[in-house]
N, C-alpha and C positions, 0 to 999 in steps of 0.2 A: 220284237219291240216296234219295228217299222210298221207292221200291220196295225198295231194299236194306235200309234200316232196318226197314221193315215185315216183310220176309222174315225178318230176324234176330230180330225180336220174336216172329214166329209160331213159329220154330224153338224159341226159348226157352220160349214158352208151352206148346207141345206137350211139350217136355222136362219142364217142371214138373208137368204133369198125369200123365205116364206114368213119372215118375222113381221109383226105389226110395228114394232119399234125396237131399237137397240140402244142401250145406255151403257157407258163405260164408267168404271169407278176404281177407287183404290181402297185397300183395307189393311188392317194390321191389328195385332193384339198379342195375347199371352197364350202359351202352350203349357199344358201340364201333361208330360209324356212319360212313358214307361216302356219297358220291354217285357213281354209276357210269354209264357210257355217255354218249351225246351228244358234245358238244364238250369234255367235261371231261377235262383233262389235268393231270398232276402233283398230283392230289388225295391227301390223306392222311386217315387216320381221325381222327375227333374223339371224345373221351371225354365222355359225358353220363350221364344217369340216367333211370330211370323209376320211377313209384310209382302205385299204384292198388288196385283191388279186383276180386274175381272171385267167381263161383259155380260150384261143381263139382256138376253134375247127373248123378247115377248113373243110367244107363239100364239097365245090366246089371251083373253082378258085376265084369267087367273093363273095361267101357266107360262113358265119361262124355262129356258135352258141357260145355265150359267157356267161357262168355262172360266177357269182361273189359272193364274200362274203365281205361285207363292214361294218365297224363300222361307224355309221352316227349320228352326233350331230345335232338335228333338234329342232323345236319349234316355238315360236312366242313371240312377245312383245305386251302386252295389256296396255291400258290406265287405270290406277287405280284411276283416278280422282286427284283433287288437293291435297288430303291428302296423297296418296300413290305414285303418279307419275307413271312412267312406271314400269310394273311388267313383268319379264321374266318367260316364261314357257319353260323349257329345257327337251326335250324328246330324249333319246339316244336309238338307234335301232341297231340291227344286221340285216342288209338288205341282202336279197339273190335274186338278179335279175337274170333272164335268158333271154338273148337278142338274137334276130335274127339280124345279122349284114351283111350289103350288101356294098361291095366296088364299088362305082360308077366309080371311077378311082383309081389307086393304092394309091394315097395320100389322098383320101376323102371317108369317109364311113358314112352311116346312120344306125340307129339301133332302134329297138322297141321290147318291151316284158314285161311280167308281173314281179312283185316283191312281195316277201313275207318279211315282217318286223317283227322281234321279239323285243318287248319292253324290254330293259334292265333296264332303270331307267327313272323316271319322277320327276322333281323338280321344285318348284316355290319358288323363293326367299330363296333357301336353304332348304325348307321343302319338305319331301318326299310325293308326291301326286300320286304315281304309282297306288294305289287302284282305282283311279278315271278314269283310262284308260284301254282300252282293251289290252290284252297281245300280240295280233297279228294284224298286219295291212297289207292290200293288196293295191297294187298300180300298175300303168301302166307307163312305161317309153317310151319316144321318145327322140332321140338325134342324134348328128352328131359328127364326129371326123376328125381331120386333122393329117396326119401322116408325121412328119418331116423326119423320116427314117423308116426302117423296125422295129426298136425297140422302138422309142420314138414318142409319140403322145399326142395331147391335145384333150379334149372331152368336149362338152357341152350337158347336159342332163336335161330334165324336167320330174319330177315324179308327177303325180296327184294321190291322194288317191282315192280309189274306195270303201273303207269300212269305217264306222264310227269309230272314235278313242275313244270317250267317253264311259265309262263303263255304264252310265245311258242312252245310246241311245236306248230307247225302241221304235222301229219303227213299227207302226201299218199298214203302207201302203207304197207303192212305192215312193210317193212324199216325205214323211218324210225321207226315206232312202237317196234319192238324195239330200235333203236339210240339212242333218246332217253334223256336223263338221268333216272335213277330213284334212289330211296332204297335203301340196303342197311344192315341193322342186325343186329349180334350182341349179344344181351342175356343177362346172367347175373343171375338173380333168387333172392331168398330169399322164401319164401312161408309164411304161417301161416294155417291153417284154424281157424275157431271151432267 
């Protein structure tokens, strides 16, 4: 994990030194998250939120690197049967995506990049279940943004988990790794740059 964080910091430092301009901003919005794969059955999406800050580091006229730090409320709803009804699993992460952002035209951009997530808490029906989940989650983002002005934009992003989230995910082979339970999140954000 230290290597990943150091690599991300090195990329950001390189970006700052070679950047044409850097702008900082805040963003927030809604999450529509789920847990997919593994033995997960009958899961439904859970509505949550995200909030945080970012830096847009312009490398070229149409290209930027955008590291972010976001608090993200994710999880899923499971069918607990006729006795329990729907059961919510709420996973709260500190997500650190680093995105490559390309402006197709001045008002429309696309983005993609990796994400490191640090699990802050995990609760199911008010009970602490953090011990059942890995403390670090890796994902990959793809998204697009529409820029109303130079400062105000709206963004739609999908994050697919690429690492198992359950602590008991003992994967013996590549197929088990791909089939294990992972995070899935669709986020709609409003962002403002200073």
